[in-house]
C-alpha positions as CSV (number, residue, x, y, z in Angstrom):
1,X,45.9,20.0,57.7
2,X,42.6,20.7,56.0
3,X,40.0,18.1,56.6
4,X,38.9,15.9,53.6
5,X,36.3,17.6,51.5
6,X,38.3,20.7,50.5
7,X,35.9,22.9,48.6
8,X,36.4,24.2,45.1
9,X,35.7,27.8,44.2
10,X,32.2,27.0,42.8
11,X,31.3,25.1,46.0
12,X,32.5,28.1,48.2
13,X,30.4,30.5,46.0
14,X,27.3,28.3,46.3
15,X,27.6,28.1,50.1
16,X,28.0,31.9,50.4
17,X,25.2,32.6,47.9
18,X,22.7,30.2,49.6
19,X,23.4,31.6,53.1
20,X,24.5,28.2,54.4
21,X,27.4,29.7,56.3
22,X,25.4,32.6,57.7
23,X,25.9,33.3,61.3
24,X,28.6,33.9,63.9
25,X,31.7,31.9,64.1
26,X,34.4,31.4,66.7
27,X,38.0,30.4,66.2
28,X,38.9,27.2,68.0
29,X,42.3,28.0,69.5
30,X,43.1,24.4,70.4
31,X,42.8,23.3,66.8
32,X,44.1,26.4,65.0
33,X,47.6,27.4,64.4
34,X,49.6,30.4,63.2
35,X,53.2,29.8,62.2
36,X,55.9,32.2,60.9
37,X,58.3,30.8,58.3
38,X,61.4,32.6,57.2
39,X,65.1,32.1,56.4
40,X,68.2,33.2,58.4
41,X,72.0,32.9,58.2
42,X,71.9,34.7,54.9
43,X,69.1,32.6,53.5
44,X,70.8,29.3,54.2
45,X,68.7,28.0,57.1
46,X,64.9,27.8,57.5
47,X,63.3,29.2,60.6
48,X,59.9,28.3,61.8
49,X,58.1,29.8,64.8
50,X,54.7,28.9,66.3
51,X,52.4,31.4,68.1
52,X,50.6,29.5,70.8
53,X,48.0,32.2,71.6
54,X,45.5,32.6,68.8
55,X,41.9,33.9,69.1
56,X,39.3,35.0,66.6
57,X,35.8,35.3,65.4
58,X,33.9,35.9,62.2
59,X,30.5,36.6,60.8
60,X,28.9,35.6,57.5
61,X,25.7,37.5,56.5
62,X,22.8,35.9,54.8
63,X,24.0,37.6,51.6
64,X,27.4,35.8,51.9
65,X,29.5,38.7,53.1
66,X,32.2,37.5,55.5
67,X,34.2,39.5,58.0
68,X,36.2,38.8,61.1
69,X,39.4,39.1,63.0
70,X,42.3,36.8,64.2
71,X,44.4,38.0,67.0
72,X,47.8,36.5,67.8
73,X,49.7,37.0,71.1
74,X,53.1,38.3,69.9
75,X,54.8,37.1,73.2
76,X,53.6,33.5,72.5
77,X,56.2,33.2,69.7
78,X,58.2,30.0,70.1
79,X,61.2,29.2,67.8
80,X,62.6,26.6,70.2
81,X,65.5,28.9,71.0
82,X,65.0,30.9,74.2
83,X,67.6,33.5,73.4
84,X,66.3,34.1,69.9
85,X,62.7,34.2,71.2
86,X,63.6,37.0,73.7
87,X,65.2,38.9,70.9
88,X,62.2,38.6,68.6
89,X,60.0,39.8,71.5
90,X,62.2,42.8,72.1
91,X,61.9,46.3,70.8
92,X,64.2,45.3,67.9
93,X,61.3,43.1,66.4
94,X,57.8,42.7,67.8
95,X,58.2,45.0,70.8
96,X,55.6,42.9,72.8
97,X,55.7,45.3,75.8
98,X,54.2,48.0,73.7
99,X,52.5,45.9,70.9
100,X,51.2,42.7,72.5
101,X,49.1,41.5,69.5
102,X,49.4,40.9,65.8
103,X,45.9,41.3,64.2
104,X,44.5,40.2,60.9
105,X,41.2,41.8,60.1
106,X,39.1,40.1,57.4
107,X,37.3,42.5,55.2
108,X,35.9,39.9,52.8
109,X,36.0,36.4,51.6
110,X,35.1,35.5,48.0
111,X,35.5,32.4,45.8
112,X,38.8,32.2,44.0
113,X,41.3,29.7,42.5
114,X,40.9,26.4,44.4
115,X,39.0,27.9,47.3
116,X,38.7,31.5,48.5
117,X,40.5,34.8,48.4
118,X,40.7,36.5,51.8
119,X,41.0,40.2,51.6
120,X,42.1,41.9,54.8
121,X,44.6,43.9,56.7
122,X,47.5,42.8,58.9
123,X,48.5,45.0,61.9
124,X,51.9,44.6,63.5
125,X,53.4,47.2,65.8
126,X,50.5,49.7,65.0
127,X,51.4,49.5,61.3
128,X,48.4,48.3,59.2
129,X,48.9,47.1,55.6
130,X,46.6,45.3,53.1
131,X,47.4,41.6,53.2
132,X,45.3,39.4,50.9
133,X,45.9,35.7,50.6
134,X,44.4,32.6,49.0
135,X,43.0,29.9,51.2
136,X,41.9,26.3,50.9
137,X,38.4,25.9,52.5
138,X,36.7,22.9,54.0
139,X,33.5,22.6,55.9
140,X,31.1,20.1,57.4
141,X,28.4,22.7,58.1
142,X,29.2,23.4,61.8
143,X,32.9,24.0,61.2
144,X,34.9,25.9,58.6
145,X,38.6,25.4,58.1
146,X,40.8,27.9,56.2
147,X,44.4,27.1,55.3
148,X,46.5,29.8,53.7
149,X,49.9,31.4,53.5
150,X,50.3,35.2,53.8
151,X,53.5,36.7,52.2
152,X,54.9,39.6,54.3
153,X,57.8,41.9,54.0
154,X,58.6,42.6,57.7
155,X,60.1,46.0,56.8
156,X,56.6,47.2,55.9
157,X,55.8,47.0,59.6
158,X,59.0,48.6,60.9
159,X,60.7,45.3,61.7
160,X,64.0,46.3,60.0
161,X,66.7,44.9,62.4
162,X,69.0,42.8,60.3
163,X,72.6,42.4,61.7
164,X,74.9,42.1,58.6
165,X,71.9,41.0,56.5
166,X,71.6,37.7,58.3
167,X,67.8,37.6,58.5
168,X,65.4,37.6,55.5
169,X,63.0,40.5,55.2
170,X,60.5,38.1,53.4
171,X,58.4,36.0,55.7
172,X,55.4,33.7,55.3
173,X,52.6,33.6,57.9
174,X,51.0,30.1,57.7
175,X,47.4,30.1,58.9
176,X,45.3,27.0,59.8
177,X,42.1,28.5,61.2
178,X,39.3,26.2,62.4
179,X,36.0,28.1,63.0
180,X,32.9,26.6,64.7
181,X,29.4,28.0,64.8
182,X,29.0,30.2,67.8
183,X,26.2,29.1,70.2
């Protein structure tokens, strides 16, 4: 998913240090995607859901400090199974009537491994937990793409429904975020 030209940690560090990425950035919802991956039926079957409503923005200071937010519409969840989607939107899981959004707040982005380490907090059902992840980074100057996977235990957010242990408590949120320079 990441465009060619994925940046190494030293390249990310240089861009942040030089202020090349300084400014305001807006998430392009048409080219970004947030997916949920898990296993069900006692871990035997994979389950993937796509959230179709994703918005966000970010700021990079001249000193290279990054912050921002990505907001996902919980009701936009689609597993390609209407009955399951309705259950996941219910009070047993996301409770979209009372908690319409999942929010990831970025506190910092720093060079690490083969790209960047994103430090932030995930909020689901008014429960906020630290949720860092590593991301591959690509840029062409007017666009920055982050691709990463965030490991989540849904029980940490009060999502504990699990009829006879059928659903995994461990989930992966897959983020493909394309940011463009704000005008």
